[in-house]
C-alpha positions, 0 to 999 in steps of 0.5 A: 345650843343653849338651854334657855330662853330669856325674855326681857325688855330693853328697860328692865332692870333686873334682865340687865342684871340677871344678863350680865351675870351669866354673861359673865359666867359664860352661860349662853342662852338666847334673847328675846323683846317681849316688845319687839315680839308680840308672840313673846309677850304670851308666853311670858304671859302664859307662864306668869298667871297672864301678867309680863314679869320679866325676866322669864326664862324657859328652859329646854325642858319646858319649864319657866323660871321668872326673875331667878337667881344666878344659883337658881339658873346654875341649879336648873342647868345642872339638873338638865345636863 
C-alpha cells in the first residue's frame, strides 16, 4: 500500500518530473488523473483553495502538499513511518 496519492494531469511538466524522481527512488504511490476523474479534481480543489493545482499529493494521514520537492516528499514519508 502506498503512503500517498499524486493527483496530476497528462500535460503537467511538474507532475512528470516528480513522478520520474519518485520512480528513480523506488517510492510507491498511486497516481490519479484529475481530468479523467472529476471527484479527484474536487479533492485537489479542496487542498488548494479552489484551484486545480497539480501535482497535489495527499498522504495517508490526510495532509496534502502542492508541487513538493523530492526532499519534501521524503521528509513527509519519514514522518509517517
